[in-house]
CHARMM-style PDB file with segment names, atoms N, HN, CA, C and O in Angstrom:
ATOM      1  N   MET     1       5.113 -39.855  41.439  1.00  0.00      PROA
ATOM      2  CA  MET     1       5.583 -38.749  40.631  1.00  0.00      PROA
ATOM      3  C   MET     1       5.847 -37.512  41.485  1.00  0.00      PROA
ATOM      4  O   MET     1       6.762 -36.741  41.195  1.00  0.00      PROA
ATOM      5  N   ASP     2       5.054 -37.322  42.532  1.00  0.00      PROA
ATOM      6  HN  ASP     2       4.311 -37.948  42.768  1.00  0.00      PROA
ATOM      7  CA  ASP     2       5.237 -36.166  43.397  1.00  0.00      PROA
ATOM      8  C   ASP     2       6.571 -36.226  44.138  1.00  0.00      PROA
ATOM      9  O   ASP     2       7.211 -35.195  44.347  1.00  0.00      PROA
ATOM     10  N   SER     3       6.986 -37.415  44.531  1.00  0.00      PROA
ATOM     11  HN  SER     3       6.466 -38.251  44.362  1.00  0.00      PROA
ATOM     12  CA  SER     3       8.255 -37.508  45.255  1.00  0.00      PROA
ATOM     13  C   SER     3       9.440 -37.203  44.332  1.00  0.00      PROA
ATOM     14  O   SER     3      10.421 -36.602  44.770  1.00  0.00      PROA
ATOM     15  N   LEU     4       9.360 -37.604  43.080  1.00  0.00      PROA
ATOM     16  HN  LEU     4       8.563 -38.093  42.724  1.00  0.00      PROA
ATOM     17  CA  LEU     4      10.425 -37.299  42.129  1.00  0.00      PROA
ATOM     18  C   LEU     4      10.509 -35.788  41.898  1.00  0.00      PROA
ATOM     19  O   LEU     4      11.605 -35.229  41.845  1.00  0.00      PROA
ATOM     20  N   LEU     5       9.387 -35.144  41.764  1.00  0.00      PROA
ATOM     21  HN  LEU     5       8.497 -35.598  41.806  1.00  0.00      PROA
ATOM     22  CA  LEU     5       9.352 -33.691  41.594  1.00  0.00      PROA
ATOM     23  C   LEU     5       9.892 -32.980  42.832  1.00  0.00      PROA
ATOM     24  O   LEU     5      10.593 -31.976  42.711  1.00  0.00      PROA
ATOM     25  N   THR     6       9.576 -33.485  44.004  1.00  0.00      PROA
ATOM     26  HN  THR     6       9.006 -34.300  44.103  1.00  0.00      PROA
ATOM     27  CA  THR     6      10.071 -32.914  45.252  1.00  0.00      PROA
ATOM     28  C   THR     6      11.582 -33.024  45.343  1.00  0.00      PROA
ATOM     29  O   THR     6      12.248 -32.067  45.737  1.00  0.00      PROA
ATOM     30  N   VAL     7      12.131 -34.169  44.986  1.00  0.00      PROA
ATOM     31  HN  VAL     7      11.590 -34.947  44.665  1.00  0.00      PROA
ATOM     32  CA  VAL     7      13.581 -34.362  45.007  1.00  0.00      PROA
ATOM     33  C   VAL     7      14.248 -33.454  43.985  1.00  0.00      PROA
ATOM     34  O   VAL     7      15.265 -32.828  44.286  1.00  0.00      PROA
ATOM     35  N   LEU     8      13.700 -33.375  42.801  1.00  0.00      PROA
ATOM     36  HN  LEU     8      12.875 -33.883  42.557  1.00  0.00      PROA
ATOM     37  CA  LEU     8      14.254 -32.520  41.763  1.00  0.00      PROA
ATOM     38  C   LEU     8      14.231 -31.053  42.182  1.00  0.00      PROA
ATOM     39  O   LEU     8      15.207 -30.334  41.967  1.00  0.00      PROA
ATOM     40  N   LEU     9      13.149 -30.613  42.765  1.00  0.00      PROA
ATOM     41  HN  LEU     9      12.357 -31.197  42.939  1.00  0.00      PROA
ATOM     42  CA  LEU     9      13.049 -29.242  43.246  1.00  0.00      PROA
ATOM     43  C   LEU     9      14.057 -28.982  44.359  1.00  0.00      PROA
ATOM     44  O   LEU     9      14.658 -27.909  44.411  1.00  0.00      PROA
ATOM     45  N   GLY    10      14.248 -29.948  45.245  1.00  0.00      PROA
ATOM     46  HN  GLY    10      13.760 -30.820  45.203  1.00  0.00      PROA
ATOM     47  CA  GLY    10      15.234 -29.815  46.316  1.00  0.00      PROA
ATOM     48  C   GLY    10      16.649 -29.692  45.780  1.00  0.00      PROA
ATOM     49  O   GLY    10      17.444 -28.913  46.307  1.00  0.00      PROA
ATOM     50  N   VAL    11      16.973 -30.446  44.746  1.00  0.00      PROA
ATOM     51  HN  VAL    11      16.328 -31.078  44.319  1.00  0.00      PROA
ATOM     52  CA  VAL    11      18.305 -30.376  44.142  1.00  0.00      PROA
ATOM     53  C   VAL    11      18.514 -29.016  43.477  1.00  0.00      PROA
ATOM     54  O   VAL    11      19.583 -28.418  43.606  1.00  0.00      PROA
ATOM     55  N   VAL    12      17.503 -28.532  42.772  1.00  0.00      PROA
ATOM     56  HN  VAL    12      16.635 -29.018  42.668  1.00  0.00      PROA
ATOM     57  CA  VAL    12      17.613 -27.226  42.118  1.00  0.00      PROA
ATOM     58  C   VAL    12      17.810 -26.127  43.154  1.00  0.00      PROA
ATOM     59  O   VAL    12      18.641 -25.241  42.955  1.00  0.00      PROA
ATOM     60  N   ILE    13      17.070 -26.164  44.245  1.00  0.00      PROA
ATOM     61  HN  ILE    13      16.395 -26.883  44.406  1.00  0.00      PROA
ATOM     62  CA  ILE    13      17.208 -25.162  45.304  1.00  0.00      PROA
ATOM     63  C   ILE    13      18.588 -25.246  45.941  1.00  0.00      PROA
ATOM     64  O   ILE    13      19.192 -24.211  46.220  1.00  0.00      PROA
ATOM     65  N   ALA    14      19.102 -26.444  46.178  1.00  0.00      PROA
ATOM     66  HN  ALA    14      18.611 -27.286  45.951  1.00  0.00      PROA
ATOM     67  CA  ALA    14      20.435 -26.611  46.764  1.00  0.00      PROA
ATOM     68  C   ALA    14      21.519 -26.068  45.840  1.00  0.00      PROA
ATOM     69  O   ALA    14      22.478 -25.453  46.307  1.00  0.00      PROA
ATOM     70  N   VAL    15      21.378 -26.288  44.541  1.00  0.00      PROA
ATOM     71  HN  VAL    15      20.600 -26.788  44.162  1.00  0.00      PROA
ATOM     72  CA  VAL    15      22.370 -25.785  43.583  1.00  0.00      PROA
ATOM     73  C   VAL    15      22.366 -24.261  43.580  1.00  0.00      PROA
ATOM     74  O   VAL    15      23.430 -23.642  43.588  1.00  0.00      PROA
ATOM     75  N   ILE    16      21.191 -23.652  43.569  1.00  0.00      PROA
ATOM     76  HN  ILE    16      20.327 -24.154  43.563  1.00  0.00      PROA
ATOM     77  CA  ILE    16      21.106 -22.191  43.593  1.00  0.00      PROA
ATOM     78  C   ILE    16      21.646 -21.649  44.912  1.00  0.00      PROA
ATOM     79  O   ILE    16      22.335 -20.629  44.929  1.00  0.00      PROA
ATOM     80  N   TYR    17      21.339 -22.321  46.007  1.00  0.00      PROA
ATOM     81  HN  TYR    17      20.779 -23.149  45.993  1.00  0.00      PROA
ATOM     82  CA  TYR    17      21.792 -21.892  47.336  1.00  0.00      PROA
ATOM     83  C   TYR    17      23.316 -21.902  47.420  1.00  0.00      PROA
ATOM     84  O   TYR    17      23.901 -20.987  48.000  1.00  0.00      PROA
ATOM     85  N   LEU    18      23.960 -22.904  46.859  1.00  0.00      PROA
ATOM     86  HN  LEU    18      23.484 -23.646  46.388  1.00  0.00      PROA
ATOM     87  CA  LEU    18      25.410 -23.048  46.950  1.00  0.00      PROA
ATOM     88  C   LEU    18      26.152 -22.463  45.750  1.00  0.00      PROA
ATOM     89  O   LEU    18      27.363 -22.648  45.632  1.00  0.00      PROA
ATOM     90  N   LEU    19      25.463 -21.772  44.871  1.00  0.00      PROA
ATOM     91  HN  LEU    19      24.479 -21.622  44.967  1.00  0.00      PROA
ATOM     92  CA  LEU    19      26.081 -21.197  43.686  1.00  0.00      PROA
ATOM     93  C   LEU    19      27.265 -20.276  44.004  1.00  0.00      PROA
ATOM     94  O   LEU    19      28.293 -20.383  43.334  1.00  0.00      PROA
ATOM     95  N   PRO    20      27.171 -19.380  44.989  1.00  0.00      PROA
ATOM     96  CA  PRO    20      28.340 -18.542  45.281  1.00  0.00      PROA
ATOM     97  C   PRO    20      29.575 -19.354  45.684  1.00  0.00      PROA
ATOM     98  O   PRO    20      30.691 -19.017  45.286  1.00  0.00      PROA
ATOM     99  N   SER    21      29.389 -20.397  46.454  1.00  0.00      PROA
ATOM    100  HN  SER    21      28.483 -20.670  46.777  1.00  0.00      PROA
ATOM    101  CA  SER    21      30.520 -21.239  46.865  1.00  0.00      PROA
ATOM    102  C   SER    21      31.119 -21.955  45.668  1.00  0.00      PROA
ATOM    103  O   SER    21      32.341 -22.039  45.541  1.00  0.00      PROA
ATOM    104  N   TYR    22      30.275 -22.467  44.794  1.00  0.00      PROA
ATOM    105  HN  TYR    22      29.283 -22.398  44.897  1.00  0.00      PROA
ATOM    106  CA  TYR    22      30.778 -23.141  43.592  1.00  0.00      PROA
ATOM    107  C   TYR    22      31.586 -22.175  42.731  1.00  0.00      PROA
ATOM    108  O   TYR    22      32.664 -22.520  42.248  1.00  0.00      PROA
ATOM    109  N   LEU    23      31.064 -20.970  42.543  1.00  0.00      PROA
ATOM    110  HN  LEU    23      30.188 -20.690  42.935  1.00  0.00      PROA
ATOM    111  CA  LEU    23      31.772 -19.983  41.735  1.00  0.00      PROA
ATOM    112  C   LEU    23      33.122 -19.624  42.352  1.00  0.00      PROA
ATOM    113  O   LEU    23      34.115 -19.473  41.640  1.00  0.00      PROA
ATOM    114  N   ALA    24      33.153 -19.489  43.672  1.00  0.00      PROA
ATOM    115  HN  ALA    24      32.347 -19.612  44.250  1.00  0.00      PROA
ATOM    116  CA  ALA    24      34.406 -19.141  44.347  1.00  0.00      PROA
ATOM    117  C   ALA    24      35.454 -20.230  44.159  1.00  0.00      PROA
ATOM    118  O   ALA    24      36.616 -19.924  43.891  1.00  0.00      PROA
ATOM    119  N   PHE    25      35.069 -21.476  44.295  1.00  0.00      PROA
ATOM    120  HN  PHE    25      34.125 -21.724  44.513  1.00  0.00      PROA
ATOM    121  CA  PHE    25      36.023 -22.569  44.127  1.00  0.00      PROA
ATOM    122  C   PHE    25      36.416 -22.745  42.662  1.00  0.00      PROA
ATOM    123  O   PHE    25      37.570 -23.053  42.364  1.00  0.00      PROA
ATOM    124  N   ALA    26      35.470 -22.552  41.752  1.00  0.00      PROA
ATOM    125  HN  ALA    26      34.533 -22.302  41.994  1.00  0.00      PROA
ATOM    126  CA  ALA    26      35.768 -22.717  40.329  1.00  0.00      PROA
ATOM    127  C   ALA    26      36.706 -21.611  39.830  1.00  0.00      PROA
ATOM    128  O   ALA    26      37.548 -21.857  38.967  1.00  0.00      PROA
ATOM    129  N   ARG    27      36.562 -20.409  40.365  1.00  0.00      PROA
ATOM    130  HN  ARG    27      35.877 -20.210  41.066  1.00  0.00      PROA
ATOM    131  CA  ARG    27      37.415 -19.301  39.954  1.00  0.00      PROA
ATOM    132  C   ARG    27      38.724 -19.258  40.733  1.00  0.00      PROA
ATOM    133  O   ARG    27      39.596 -18.447  40.421  1.00  0.00      PROA
ATOM    134  N   GLY    28      38.878 -20.112  41.737  1.00  0.00      PROA
ATOM    135  HN  GLY    28      38.169 -20.771  41.990  1.00  0.00      PROA
ATOM    136  CA  GLY    28      40.102 -20.126  42.524  1.00  0.00      PROA
ATOM    137  C   GLY    28      40.248 -18.892  43.390  1.00  0.00      PROA
ATOM    138  O   GLY    28      41.354 -18.382  43.569  1.00  0.00      PROA
ATOM    139  N   SER    29      39.144 -18.410  43.926  1.00  0.00      PROA
ATOM    140  HN  SER    29      38.245 -18.823  43.780  1.00  0.00      PROA
ATOM    141  CA  SER    29      39.162 -17.216  44.753  1.00  0.00      PROA
ATOM    142  C   SER    29      40.028 -17.425  45.988  1.00  0.00      PROA
ATOM    143  O   SER    29      40.054 -18.507  46.573  1.00  0.00      PROA
ATOM    144  N   LYS    30      40.738 -16.363  46.373  1.00  0.00      PROA
ATOM    145  HN  LYS    30      40.717 -15.483  45.898  1.00  0.00      PROA
ATOM    146  CA  LYS    30      41.608 -16.437  47.543  1.00  0.00      PROA
ATOM    147  C   LYS    30      40.791 -16.677  48.815  1.00  0.00      PROA
ATOM    148  O   LYS    30      41.257 -17.355  49.730  1.00  0.00      PROA
ATOM    149  N   ASP    31      39.598 -16.134  48.874  1.00  0.00      PROA
ATOM    150  HN  ASP    31      39.219 -15.583  48.130  1.00  0.00      PROA
ATOM    151  CA  ASP    31      38.739 -16.227  50.059  1.00  0.00      PROA
ATOM    152  C   ASP    31      37.657 -17.294  49.919  1.00  0.00      PROA
ATOM    153  O   ASP    31      36.575 -17.154  50.489  1.00  0.00      PROA
ATOM    154  N   ARG    32      37.936 -18.349  49.175  1.00  0.00      PROA
ATOM    155  HN  ARG    32      38.815 -18.463  48.712  1.00  0.00      PROA
ATOM    156  CA  ARG    32      36.885 -19.335  48.891  1.00  0.00      PROA
ATOM    157  C   ARG    32      36.327 -20.008  50.134  1.00  0.00      PROA
ATOM    158  O   ARG    32      35.135 -20.312  50.178  1.00  0.00      PROA
ATOM    159  N   TRP    33      37.151 -20.250  51.144  1.00  0.00      PROA
ATOM    160  HN  TRP    33      38.120 -20.003  51.109  1.00  0.00      PROA
ATOM    161  CA  TRP    33      36.650 -20.904  52.361  1.00  0.00      PROA
ATOM    162  C   TRP    33      35.785 -19.940  53.171  1.00  0.00      PROA
ATOM    163  O   TRP    33      34.788 -20.347  53.766  1.00  0.00      PROA
ATOM    164  N   LEU    34      36.163 -18.687  53.191  1.00  0.00      PROA
ATOM    165  HN  LEU    34      36.973 -18.357  52.707  1.00  0.00      PROA
ATOM    166  CA  LEU    34      35.334 -17.682  53.854  1.00  0.00      PROA
ATOM    167  C   LEU    34      33.986 -17.553  53.148  1.00  0.00      PROA
ATOM    168  O   LEU    34      32.945 -17.433  53.793  1.00  0.00      PROA
ATOM    169  N   ILE    35      34.018 -17.579  51.831  1.00  0.00      PROA
ATOM    170  HN  ILE    35      34.864 -17.677  51.306  1.00  0.00      PROA
ATOM    171  CA  ILE    35      32.776 -17.492  51.054  1.00  0.00      PROA
ATOM    172  C   ILE    35      31.889 -18.701  51.339  1.00  0.00      PROA
ATOM    173  O   ILE    35      30.672 -18.562  51.457  1.00  0.00      PROA
ATOM    174  N   LEU    36      32.486 -19.877  51.450  1.00  0.00      PROA
ATOM    175  HN  LEU    36      33.475 -19.990  51.354  1.00  0.00      PROA
ATOM    176  CA  LEU    36      31.706 -21.077  51.770  1.00  0.00      PROA
ATOM    177  C   LEU    36      31.045 -20.950  53.140  1.00  0.00      PROA
ATOM    178  O   LEU    36      29.872 -21.288  53.296  1.00  0.00      PROA
ATOM    179  N   VAL    37      31.790 -20.467  54.128  1.00  0.00      PROA
ATOM    180  HN  VAL    37      32.743 -20.192  54.001  1.00  0.00      PROA
ATOM    181  CA  VAL    37      31.229 -20.308  55.474  1.00  0.00      PROA
ATOM    182  C   VAL    37      30.099 -19.284  55.469  1.00  0.00      PROA
ATOM    183  O   VAL    37      29.042 -19.518  56.056  1.00  0.00      PROA
ATOM    184  N   ILE    38      30.320 -18.160  54.814  1.00  0.00      PROA
ATOM    185  HN  ILE    38      31.179 -17.970  54.337  1.00  0.00      PROA
ATOM    186  CA  ILE    38      29.266 -17.137  54.731  1.00  0.00      PROA
ATOM    187  C   ILE    38      28.049 -17.696  54.011  1.00  0.00      PROA
ATOM    188  O   ILE    38      26.914 -17.465  54.429  1.00  0.00      PROA
ATOM    189  N   ASN    39      28.282 -18.425  52.936  1.00  0.00      PROA
ATOM    190  HN  ASN    39      29.203 -18.613  52.596  1.00  0.00      PROA
ATOM    191  CA  ASN    39      27.180 -18.984  52.153  1.00  0.00      PROA
ATOM    192  C   ASN    39      26.360 -19.985  52.955  1.00  0.00      PROA
ATOM    193  O   ASN    39      25.130 -19.950  52.920  1.00  0.00      PROA
ATOM    194  N   VAL    40      27.028 -20.868  53.672  1.00  0.00      PROA
ATOM    195  HN  VAL    40      28.027 -20.896  53.701  1.00  0.00      PROA
ATOM    196  CA  VAL    40      26.309 -21.894  54.433  1.00  0.00      PROA
ATOM    197  C   VAL    40      25.646 -21.299  55.678  1.00  0.00      PROA
ATOM    198  O   VAL    40      24.503 -21.627  55.995  1.00  0.00      PROA
ATOM    199  N   ALA    41      26.373 -20.420  56.383  1.00  0.00      PROA
ATOM    200  HN  ALA    41      27.302 -20.153  56.125  1.00  0.00      PROA
ATOM    201  CA  ALA    41      25.849 -19.890  57.639  1.00  0.00      PROA
ATOM    202  C   ALA    41      24.775 -18.818  57.435  1.00  0.00      PROA
ATOM    203  O   ALA    41      23.781 -18.787  58.160  1.00  0.00      PROA
ATOM    204  N   PHE    42      24.975 -17.943  56.452  1.00  0.00      PROA
ATOM    205  HN  PHE    42      25.783 -17.968  55.863  1.00  0.00      PROA
ATOM    206  CA  PHE    42      24.074 -16.811  56.289  1.00  0.00      PROA
ATOM    207  C   PHE    42      23.333 -16.795  54.954  1.00  0.00      PROA
ATOM    208  O   PHE    42      22.629 -15.831  54.653  1.00  0.00      PROA
ATOM    209  N   GLY    43      23.480 -17.831  54.163  1.00  0.00      PROA
ATOM    210  HN  GLY    43      24.052 -18.614  54.407  1.00  0.00      PROA
ATOM    211  CA  GLY    43      22.879 -17.854  52.841  1.00  0.00      PROA
ATOM    212  C   GLY    43      21.367 -17.903  52.842  1.00  0.00      PROA
ATOM    213  O   GLY    43      20.735 -17.544  51.849  1.00  0.00      PROA
ATOM    214  N   ALA    44      20.779 -18.340  53.939  1.00  0.00      PROA
ATOM    215  HN  ALA    44      21.293 -18.632  54.746  1.00  0.00      PROA
ATOM    216  CA  ALA    44      19.317 -18.408  53.991  1.00  0.00      PROA
ATOM    217  C   ALA    44      18.701 -17.018  53.939  1.00  0.00      PROA
ATOM    218  O   ALA    44      17.596 -16.839  53.427  1.00  0.00      PROA
ATOM    219  N   SER    45      19.419 -16.039  54.468  1.00  0.00      PROA
ATOM    220  HN  SER    45      20.316 -16.184  54.883  1.00  0.00      PROA
ATOM    221  CA  SER    45      18.946 -14.667  54.306  1.00  0.00      PROA
ATOM    222  C   SER    45      19.451 -14.195  52.943  1.00  0.00      PROA
ATOM    223  O   SER    45      20.564 -14.538  52.544  1.00  0.00      PROA
ATOM    224  N   LEU    46      18.681 -13.447  52.263  1.00  0.00      PROA
ATOM    225  HN  LEU    46      17.778 -13.168  52.587  1.00  0.00      PROA
ATOM    226  CA  LEU    46      19.098 -13.001  50.934  1.00  0.00      PROA
ATOM    227  C   LEU    46      20.308 -12.083  51.008  1.00  0.00      PROA
ATOM    228  O   LEU    46      21.089 -12.011  50.059  1.00  0.00      PROA
ATOM    229  N   ILE    47      20.470 -11.382  52.120  1.00  0.00      PROA
ATOM    230  HN  ILE    47      19.835 -11.441  52.890  1.00  0.00      PROA
ATOM    231  CA  ILE    47      21.629 -10.507  52.279  1.00  0.00      PROA
ATOM    232  C   ILE    47      22.911 -11.340  52.353  1.00  0.00      PROA
ATOM    233  O   ILE    47      23.897 -11.011  51.694  1.00  0.00      PROA
ATOM    234  N   GLY    48      22.906 -12.402  53.140  1.00  0.00      PROA
ATOM    235  HN  GLY    48      22.104 -12.669  53.675  1.00  0.00      PROA
ATOM    236  CA  GLY    48      24.078 -13.279  53.249  1.00  0.00      PROA
ATOM    237  C   GLY    48      24.410 -13.946  51.932  1.00  0.00      PROA
ATOM    238  O   GLY    48      25.583 -14.076  51.580  1.00  0.00      PROA
ATOM    239  N   TRP    49      23.393 -14.372  51.199  1.00  0.00      PROA
ATOM    240  HN  TRP    49      22.441 -14.266  51.485  1.00  0.00      PROA
ATOM    241  CA  TRP    49      23.610 -15.001  49.902  1.00  0.00      PROA
ATOM    242  C   TRP    49      24.181 -13.990  48.922  1.00  0.00      PROA
ATOM    243  O   TRP    49      25.079 -14.307  48.142  1.00  0.00      PROA
ATOM    244  N   GLY    50      23.654 -12.767  48.967  1.00  0.00      PROA
ATOM    245  HN  GLY    50      22.925 -12.510  49.600  1.00  0.00      PROA
ATOM    246  CA  GLY    50      24.147 -11.714  48.082  1.00  0.00      PROA
ATOM    247  C   GLY    50      25.585 -11.340  48.383  1.00  0.00      PROA
ATOM    248  O   GLY    50      26.370 -11.114  47.463  1.00  0.00      PROA
ATOM    249  N   VAL    51      25.944 -11.272  49.665  1.00  0.00      PROA
ATOM    250  HN  VAL    51      25.306 -11.457  50.413  1.00  0.00      PROA
ATOM    251  CA  VAL    51      27.326 -10.972  50.044  1.00  0.00      PROA
ATOM    252  C   VAL    51      28.253 -12.074  49.548  1.00  0.00      PROA
ATOM    253  O   VAL    51      29.315 -11.791  48.994  1.00  0.00      PROA
ATOM    254  N   ALA    52      27.858 -13.321  49.744  1.00  0.00      PROA
ATOM    255  HN  ALA    52      26.994 -13.550  50.194  1.00  0.00      PROA
ATOM    256  CA  ALA    52      28.682 -14.434  49.276  1.00  0.00      PROA
ATOM    257  C   ALA    52      28.827 -14.402  47.755  1.00  0.00      PROA
ATOM    258  O   ALA    52      29.912 -14.666  47.236  1.00  0.00      PROA
ATOM    259  N   LEU    53      27.765 -14.088  47.045  1.00  0.00      PROA
ATOM    260  HN  LEU    53      26.884 -13.874  47.467  1.00  0.00      PROA
ATOM    261  CA  LEU    53      27.825 -14.003  45.588  1.00  0.00      PROA
ATOM    262  C   LEU    53      28.733 -12.858  45.150  1.00  0.00      PROA
ATOM    263  O   LEU    53      29.512 -13.009  44.209  1.00  0.00      PROA
ATOM    264  N   TYR    54      28.639 -11.731  45.817  1.00  0.00      PROA
ATOM    265  HN  TYR    54      28.006 -11.609  46.581  1.00  0.00      PROA
ATOM    266  CA  TYR    54      29.514 -10.592  45.491  1.00  0.00      PROA
ATOM    267  C   TYR    54      30.982 -10.967  45.703  1.00  0.00      PROA
ATOM    268  O   TYR    54      31.822 -10.715  44.839  1.00  0.00      PROA
ATOM    269  N   LEU    55      31.283 -11.564  46.848  1.00  0.00      PROA
ATOM    270  HN  LEU    55      30.600 -11.769  47.550  1.00  0.00      PROA
ATOM    271  CA  LEU    55      32.668 -11.939  47.133  1.00  0.00      PROA
ATOM    272  C   LEU    55      33.182 -12.977  46.130  1.00  0.00      PROA
ATOM    273  O   LEU    55      34.359 -12.965  45.769  1.00  0.00      PROA
ATOM    274  N   ALA    56      32.311 -13.856  45.690  1.00  0.00      PROA
ATOM    275  HN  ALA    56      31.355 -13.865  45.983  1.00  0.00      PROA
ATOM    276  CA  ALA    56      32.722 -14.907  44.761  1.00  0.00      PROA
ATOM    277  C   ALA    56      32.977 -14.376  43.356  1.00  0.00      PROA
ATOM    278  O   ALA    56      33.773 -14.949  42.612  1.00  0.00      PROA
ATOM    279  N   THR    57      32.316 -13.297  42.992  1.00  0.00      PROA
ATOM    280  HN  THR    57      31.670 -12.831  43.596  1.00  0.00      PROA
ATOM    281  CA  THR    57      32.424 -12.823  41.610  1.00  0.00      PROA
ATOM    282  C   THR    57      33.288 -11.580  41.446  1.00  0.00      PROA
ATOM    283  O   THR    57      33.525 -11.143  40.320  1.00  0.00      PROA
ATOM    284  N   ARG    58      33.758 -11.008  42.537  1.00  0.00      PROA
ATOM    285  HN  ARG    58      33.565 -11.363  43.451  1.00  0.00      PROA
ATOM    286  CA  ARG    58      34.585  -9.805  42.395  1.00  0.00      PROA
ATOM    287  C   ARG    58      35.949 -10.157  41.818  1.00  0.00      PROA
ATOM    288  O   ARG    58      36.448 -11.272  41.971  1.00  0.00      PROA
ATOM    289  N   THR    59      36.528  -9.176  41.156  1.00  0.00      PROA
ATOM    290  HN  THR    59      36.122  -8.271  41.032  1.00  0.00      PROA
ATOM    291  CA  THR    59      37.844  -9.342  40.560  1.00  0.00      PROA
ATOM    292  C   THR    59      38.904  -9.076  41.628  1.00  0.00      PROA
ATOM    293  O   THR    59      38.849  -8.050  42.306  1.00  0.00      PROA
ATOM    294  N   PRO    60      39.857  -9.975  41.785  1.00  0.00      PROA
ATOM    295  CA  PRO    60      40.874  -9.743  42.817  1.00  0.00      PROA
ATOM    296  C   PRO    60      41.740  -8.530  42.479  1.00  0.00      PROA
ATOM    297  O   PRO    60      41.999  -8.240  41.311  1.00  0.00      PROA
ATOM    298  N   LYS    61      42.176  -7.836  43.513  1.00  0.00      PROA
ATOM    299  HN  LYS    61      41.966  -8.071  44.461  1.00  0.00      PROA
ATOM    300  CA  LYS    61      43.046  -6.678  43.324  1.00  0.00      PROA
ATOM    301  C   LYS    61      44.455  -7.137  43.013  1.00  0.00      PROA
ATOM    302  O   LYS    61      44.944  -8.111  43.585  1.00  0.00      PROA
ATOM    303  N   ARG    62      45.099  -6.433  42.107  1.00  0.00      PROA
ATOM    304  HN  ARG    62      44.702  -5.642  41.642  1.00  0.00      PROA
ATOM    305  CA  ARG    62      46.490  -6.748  41.788  1.00  0.00      PROA
ATOM    306  C   ARG    62      47.393  -6.019  42.763  1.00  0.00      PROA
ATOM    307  O   ARG    62      47.219  -4.826  43.011  1.00  0.00      PROA
ATOM    308  N   THR    63      48.351  -6.734  43.311  1.00  0.00      PROA
ATOM    309  HN  THR    63      48.493  -7.703  43.109  1.00  0.00      PROA
ATOM    310  CA  THR    63      49.270  -6.123  44.252  1.00  0.00      PROA
ATOM    311  C   THR    63      50.532  -5.621  43.553  1.00  0.00      PROA
ATOM    312  O   THR    63      51.190  -4.702  44.040  1.00  0.00      PROA
ATOM    313  N   GLN    64      50.866  -6.220  42.421  1.00  0.00      PROA
ATOM    314  HN  GLN    64      50.331  -6.967  42.025  1.00  0.00      PROA
ATOM    315  CA  GLN    64      52.062  -5.824  41.692  1.00  0.00      PROA
ATOM    316  C   GLN    64      51.688  -5.607  40.219  1.00  0.00      PROA
ATOM    317  O   GLN    64      50.832  -6.312  39.683  1.00  0.00      PROA
ATOM    318  N   PRO    65      52.317  -4.651  39.585  1.00  0.00      PROA
ATOM    319  CA  PRO    65      52.033  -4.461  38.155  1.00  0.00      PROA
ATOM    320  C   PRO    65      52.576  -5.634  37.336  1.00  0.00      PROA
ATOM    321  O   PRO    65      53.531  -6.303  37.730  1.00  0.00      PROA
ATOM    322  N   LEU    66      51.957  -5.856  36.219  1.00  0.00      PROA
ATOM    323  HN  LEU    66      51.181  -5.313  35.898  1.00  0.00      PROA
ATOM    324  CA  LEU    66      52.420  -6.928  35.333  1.00  0.00      PROA
ATOM    325  C   LEU    66      53.761  -6.563  34.699  1.00  0.00      PROA
ATOM    326  O   LEU    66      53.963  -5.431  34.258  1.00  0.00      PROA
ATOM    327  N   ALA    67      54.660  -7.520  34.660  1.00  0.00      PROA
ATOM    328  HN  ALA    67      54.496  -8.439  35.019  1.00  0.00      PROA
ATOM    329  CA  ALA    67      55.977  -7.286  34.032  1.00  0.00      PROA
ATOM    330  C   ALA    67      55.819  -7.316  32.522  1.00  0.00      PROA
ATOM    331  O   ALA    67      55.092  -8.149  31.979  1.00  0.00      PROA
ATOM    332  N   GLN    68      56.510  -6.396  31.843  1.00  0.00      PROA
ATOM    333  HN  GLN    68      57.100  -5.720  32.284  1.00  0.00      PROA
ATOM    334  CA  GLN    68      56.411  -6.359  30.386  1.00  0.00      PROA
ATOM    335  C   GLN    68      57.733  -6.650  29.758  1.00  0.00      PROA
ATOM    336  OT1 GLN    68      57.845  -6.663  28.532  1.00  0.00      PROA
TER     337      GLN     68
END
């Protein structure tokens, strides 16, 4: 039973760790590959994870006004 709990805990931690990358790909972010690299390389520090999460959830800037 302990090994099953260990595996389950590992999966939950991995999902939380990679959450910014998942959000970036799911939202179709322009910088999704950069976010993945930041998340994997620096995600172990809370600052790197926070930066990746911020980049994944920010609203992209519009370069042109919407046509009406």
